[in-house]
C-alpha positions in Angstrom: -13.9 16.5 22.9 -13.4 13.2 24.9 -13.0 9.5 24.2 -15.5 7.3 25.9 -15.9 3.5 26.2 -19.1 1.4 25.7 -20.4 2.4 29.1 -20.0 6.1 28.5 -16.9 6.4 30.8 -14.4 9.0 29.6 -11.2 7.1 28.8 -9.5 10.2 27.5 -11.2 13.3 29.0 -10.6 16.9 27.9 -9.2 16.0 24.5 -9.8 19.5 23.2 -6.3 20.4 24.3 -3.3 18.2 23.9 0.3 19.3 24.3 -0.7 22.9 23.6 -2.5 21.8 20.5 -6.2 22.6 20.0 -8.0 19.4 18.9 -11.1 19.9 16.7 -11.9 16.3 15.7 -11.3 12.8 16.8 -11.8 9.5 15.1 -12.6 6.0 16.4 -10.3 3.5 18.0 -8.4 1.3 15.5 -5.9 -1.2 16.7 -5.1 0.8 19.9 -4.8 4.2 18.2 -7.2 7.1 17.5 -6.9 9.7 14.8 -7.1 13.4 16.0 -7.1 16.6 14.0 -5.7 20.0 15.3 -7.0 23.4 14.4 -4.3 23.8 11.7 -6.0 21.0 9.8 -3.3 18.4 10.5 -3.9 14.8 11.7 -2.0 12.6 14.2 -2.7 9.6 16.4 -3.0 9.1 20.2 -3.3 6.0 22.3 -5.9 5.3 25.0 -3.8 7.1 27.6 -4.2 10.2 25.6 -0.5 10.3 24.6 0.5 11.5 21.2 2.1 8.5 19.4 2.3 9.8 15.9 2.7 13.6 15.4 0.5 16.0 13.5 2.1 15.5 10.1 -0.7 14.6 7.8 -3.3 16.3 5.7 -5.4 13.2 5.9 -5.0 9.7 7.3 -7.1 6.5 7.9 -7.8 4.1 10.7 -5.2 1.3 11.1 -6.0 -2.1 9.6 -3.6 -5.1 10.0 -1.0 -2.7 11.5 -1.0 -0.2 8.6 -2.8 3.0 7.6 -2.8 5.2 4.5 -2.0 8.9 4.9 -1.2 12.1 3.0 1.8 14.0 4.5 1.7 17.7 5.0 3.8 18.0 1.8 1.1 16.1 -0.2 3.1 12.9 -0.4 1.2 9.6 -0.1 2.6 7.2 2.5 1.7 4.0 4.3 2.4 4.0 8.0 2.9 1.4 10.7 1.7 2.1 14.3 5.0 3.8 15.3 4.7 6.3 12.4 7.4 4.6 10.3 6.8 5.0 6.6 6.5 1.5 5.1 5.7 2.8 1.6 6.1 6.1 -0.2 3.8 6.7 -3.2 4.7 8.0 -6.6 3.3 11.3 -7.8 0.5 10.8 -10.3 -0.6 7.4 -8.9 -3.7 6.4 -6.9 -3.6 3.7 -4.3 -6.3 1.5 -2.7 -6.4 0.4 0.9 -3.9 -2.3 1.9 -5.1 -5.8 2.6 -3.0 -9.0 2.8 0.2 -7.0 2.1 -0.9 -5.7 -1.3 -3.0 -3.0 -2.7 -4.4 -1.8 -6.0 -2.7 1.1 -7.9 -3.5 3.2 -10.9 -1.5 5.7 -12.9 -3.7 8.8 -13.2 -4.1 10.4 -16.6 -4.4 7.0 -18.4 -7.0 6.9 -21.1 -8.6 4.7 -20.2 -7.3 4.1 -16.7 -6.4 0.6 -15.6 -5.6 -0.9 -12.1 -3.0 -3.4 -11.1 -1.6 -4.6 -7.7 1.7 -4.0 -5.9 3.2 -5.1 -2.6 4.6 -3.1 0.3 8.0 -2.8 -1.4 6.5 -1.3 -4.5 6.8 -4.4 -6.6 4.0 -4.9 -9.1 2.8 -8.4 -8.0 0.1 -8.4 -10.7 2.2 -6.7 -13.4 -0.2 -5.9 -16.1 -2.5 -3.0 -15.4 -5.5 -4.6 -17.1 -8.5 -4.1 -14.8 -10.9 -1.2 -15.1 -11.9 -1.5 -11.5 -10.7 -3.7 -8.6 -11.5 -4.3 -4.9 -9.2 -5.3 -2.0 -7.9 -8.8 -1.5 -9.5 -11.1 1.1 -8.5 -14.7 1.6 -6.3 -14.6 -1.5 -9.0 -13.3 -3.8 -10.1 -9.9 -5.1 -12.9 -8.7 -7.3 -11.8 -7.3 -10.7 -13.6 -5.8 -13.7 -12.4 -6.3 -17.2 -14.2 -5.7 -20.5 -17.2 -4.3 -18.7 -17.8 -7.3 -16.5 -16.8 -8.4 -13.0 -15.1 -11.6 -11.9 -12.8 -12.7 -9.1 -9.0 -13.0 -9.4 -6.4 -15.0 -7.4 -3.0 -13.8 -6.2 -1.5 -14.3 -9.7 -4.2 -12.2 -11.3 -5.9 -15.1 -13.0 -9.7 -15.5 -12.7 -10.8 -18.2 -10.4 -12.8 -21.1 -11.8 -16.4 -20.1 -12.7 -15.7 -16.6 -11.4 -14.4 -15.3 -14.7 -15.6 -11.9 -15.9 -19.3 -12.3 -16.7 -21.2 -10.5 -13.9 -22.7 -7.0 -13.9 -22.3 -6.4 -10.2 -19.2 -6.6 -8.1 -18.7 -10.0 -6.3 -18.8 -9.8 -2.5 -16.0 -11.5 -0.6 -17.0 -12.9 2.8 -14.5 -13.4 5.7 -15.3 -17.2 5.7 -13.7 -17.4 2.2 -17.0 -17.7 0.3 -17.9 -15.4 -2.6 -21.4 -14.0 -3.1 -22.7 -13.1 -6.6 -25.8 -10.9 -6.7 -26.7 -10.7 -10.4 -30.0 -10.0 -12.1 -31.8 -10.5 -8.7 -30.3 -14.0 -8.4 -27.9 -15.1 -5.7 -25.1 -17.7 -5.9 -22.5 -18.6 -3.4 -19.1 -19.9 -4.6 -16.1 -21.2 -2.6 -12.7 -19.4 -3.1 -11.8 -21.8 -5.9 -14.8 -20.8 -8.0 -16.9 -23.9 -7.3 -20.6 -23.3 -7.0 -21.8 -24.1 -3.4 -25.4 -23.1 -3.5 -28.0 -21.0 -5.2 -30.3 -18.9 -3.0 -33.5 -18.7 -5.1 -35.6 -17.3 -2.2 -33.5 -14.1 -2.1 -32.7 -11.4 -4.6 -29.7 -10.0 -2.7 -27.3 -11.3 0.0 -24.5 -9.4 1.7 -21.9 -10.9 4.0 -21.9 -9.1 7.4 -19.7 -11.3 9.6 -18.3 -14.8 10.0 -20.9 -17.1 8.5 -23.6 -14.5 8.7 -25.4 -12.9 5.8 -27.9 -10.1 5.4 -30.5 -11.4 2.9 -33.2 -9.5 1.1 -36.3 -11.6 0.3 -38.4 -11.3 -2.8 -40.9 -9.2 -0.8 -38.1 -6.7 0.0 -38.0 -7.6 3.7 -34.5 -8.3 5.2 -33.4 -11.1 7.4 -30.1 -12.3 8.9 -29.2 -15.8 8.0 -26.4 -18.3 8.7 -24.5 -20.5 6.2 -27.4 -23.0 6.3 -29.9 -20.3 5.4 -31.4 -20.5 8.9 -33.0 -17.3 10.1 -30.9 -15.7 12.8 -32.8 -12.5 13.1 
């Protein structure tokens, strides 16, 4: 096992052995750290110098995003780590937790019938107190997709549905990094701003997916794909 750069140069060679540990798997670089797994089934993190920065203490762990990563400790406890290995948040048994974005994440108490999601912050405070959503997605630009009464909409940071993005869609709304929100519903495409104001209707496409800043992957009625910008101009 080795870590290579884009040119194929070995940045961390001979990773199969590290501090007398046998390494059986390595992940990708995320914010300067790489997940690695030893032959005992435990995960830790190294830096690009091949130095162990966070020890082999986890049954599973994720890549870092915005300085944080979810992990399951060897004792089965859910935690959220910073890049020093400090535990920023410790979960409660019987709860499920979504990925962290914008200092908040969805949570659900398992065993509920039916199960509902809410949101909490890194201190464990329920920032959207009522667990009233059947499904949710992560926050981006102060908005998150949420499903209630069988239909999708988009909520703001207080848990209220934004403008015309109230629950009335059969498919999950897609949040773009530029703040716009794409609705693909019944083979029709609409783009809203973050306040829920309709910006445009893309009648020539039956599906659009945000793939980067002001870039969208669009499927035409003939099922062919093209990459377009915010003005619908063909990029690729």
